N, C-alpha and C positions, 0 to 999 in steps of 0.2 A: 342500670346501674342506679342505686339507691344514692340520692344526695339529699341533702337537708341545708340547703344554702338560704332558703328564704324564712322570713320572720314567721310566716304562718307554719311552716313545716316545723319549726323548732317549737314554737308554742304548743303545737299539737302534741309533740313529745312529752314536754313537760306537764301538759294537762293530763295526759294519758297516764302519767306516772301517778300524778296527784289524785286522780280519780280512782285508779285500780288499788291503790294502796291506802288512801285516806289520809294521806300524808302531805303536809305543805310545809314549805321552810321559809326562812327570812332571806331575803335576797343578799349574798355576800357581794363585797366589792374588793377592788384591790386593798383596801386599808385593813381588810379582814387578814389578808395574807402576810404571815411574817417572813422576814427574810433572812438570808444567809448570815450565820452568827448566831441567831437565837437559839438558846439552849434546848427547847423543843424538839427542833429539828435533829438533835443528835440522841434523843431518848430512844429507848426500845418501847413502843407504844403498847398499851395494855389490851388484852382482849375485851370484845364487848359482852357482856351478859346476856345470854339469850333467855327468854324472849327479849328484845331491846325496849328500852325505855321510849317513850314519846319523844324525849329530849333527843336521844341519840337517833331515831328515825329522821327528825327534823334535821340534824346536821348532816345526815348522809345524804338525804334529798336535796339539801342546799348547795352542797358538793357538785352533784350531778347537775343541777340547775345553772350554777356558775359556769360549768364547763360547756353546755349546751349553749347558753346565752353568749359566753365569750367567742364563739365562732360565727356569730351573725355580725357582719359589720355595722349595721345600724345599732343595734342594742350595745355592742363594744365600745363604739363612739359616743352614745349617748351617757354611758355609766363609766366611762375610762377604763375598759376592761382590757387585760392583756390576753389574747387568745391562748388556749389551751387544750389539750386532748385529755388530761387527766389531772384529778387533784386528790390528795390525800388529807385525811382528818388534822395530822400534825401541822400541816402547812397553815391551818387556821388557829393554831395552839391548843388542839385539841388532841391529847396523846392517847387516842384509842385507834383500834385496828378497823378503820373504815376508809375505802377508796372509791372515787368514781371514774370512770372513762367512758369517752365517747368518741369515736373516731371510725372510719371507713378503711377497709383494706384496699389491696390494689385491684382488687375485682368489684369494689364498689360495695362489699358487705358492711352492714353496720354493726358495730359493737358498742352498745350502750348500756352500761352496768353499773349500779350502784351495790357494793358488797361490803357485809360485816366479816370480819375475821377472814380475809382472803389468804389463801395459803398455795405456794407453788407445791404441788406433790410428787411431780416428775419433771425431768427436762432432758433434752437431748445432750450429748457430748459435742456435737457440732455448734459453733458460734455463729453469732451475726452481729452486724453494727450498722449503725445509720451512717451513710457517707457525709450526710450535713452535721454529724454530730448531734448531741441532744442539748435542751434548754429545760428552763425551771421556771415556774411562776415565782419560786421563792429566792431565785438568783437573778438579778438585774442585768449583770454583765454578761458578755458572751465568753464562754469558756471552750474554745476550739480543740477537738481533740476525738479520738476514736474511743467509743466505751464498748467493750466486749460484752455481748449478752448471749444468752441461750438461744439458739435458733428457733427451738419449738419447746413448749411448756404446756403442762396440764394445771389447770389452777381450780380450786374448790372454794366455795364461800357461801354466804346466805344473802337473799336479797332481801329488799323492803317487804316483800309479801311473806318472808319468814321461810322461804323455799330453798332448799340447796340447790346449788348452781355448781356444774361442772364444765369447765370449757377447755377445749385443745386449741392452742393458738400458736400462730407462726406469723413471721413478717413483723410489720409494724405494731400490730395489737400485741403481741407477744413482747416487744420491747416496751411498750407504754405500760402494760401490767407489771413488768420488772421494776421499772422505773418507780410506780407508784407503790409496789410493796416494799422496795427499799426504804422508802419513807417512814414505813412502819418499823423499821429496823435502825434507824437513826443513820441512814447510808444517804449520800448525796452522790449524784451521777458522777461528778467530777473527781471523786475518790479512785474511779477506775482509769483516769487518764494517766498515760505514762508521761510524766512531767519533763523527762529527759527527752522525748521524741513522740509529742501528742499525736501527730499523724503517721506514726509507724504502722504499716499494714499489719492488720491482724491474720496471722498465717492459718489459712484453712478456713475463715470465716466468710460467711456470705455478706456481702455489701447489700444495703437496702437502701434504695432512694425515696425520699420524701417530697 
């Protein structure tokens, strides 16, 4: 199983992205992340012009760097980071189609991606949901409730090297990518919660533990 719990492991990944792409970013903090109610979170983000500018590359790299660092207890405590597995550019008040995801699935496979213009090009009819519900770095309070997601999706995007990426996803990675791509369309996770019965079972959906 691939795990990246140590400081050295996480720094290795960040350095790898920096060296392989020639891009570095400014370290984001929780102060850079806008909160629920900010108008940018409800906008449809603009496509990033290809090839991306150096500024856009730095922004995307910084999104990934934050997510990776936030999952390390030592770095998170030193910098006051809330842990997260994904972050989208609108969450730092940049209304452009960029997301970063860093997580492992139930088999320990690492999904670490920073993508320009990600798009879901196909999805299953079958749904899934997280038993524990979803959270968001832009939402400070807990919002209990089941969020229906597609159980399987195919995502296309462009990475920091300018390469086309195509991913077939299921389980937690599929849910995370859908959550982040929703941010690019002005959608918040709690929009899907049934306010009359937040914990109402989703018929026919796969329950996923985290």
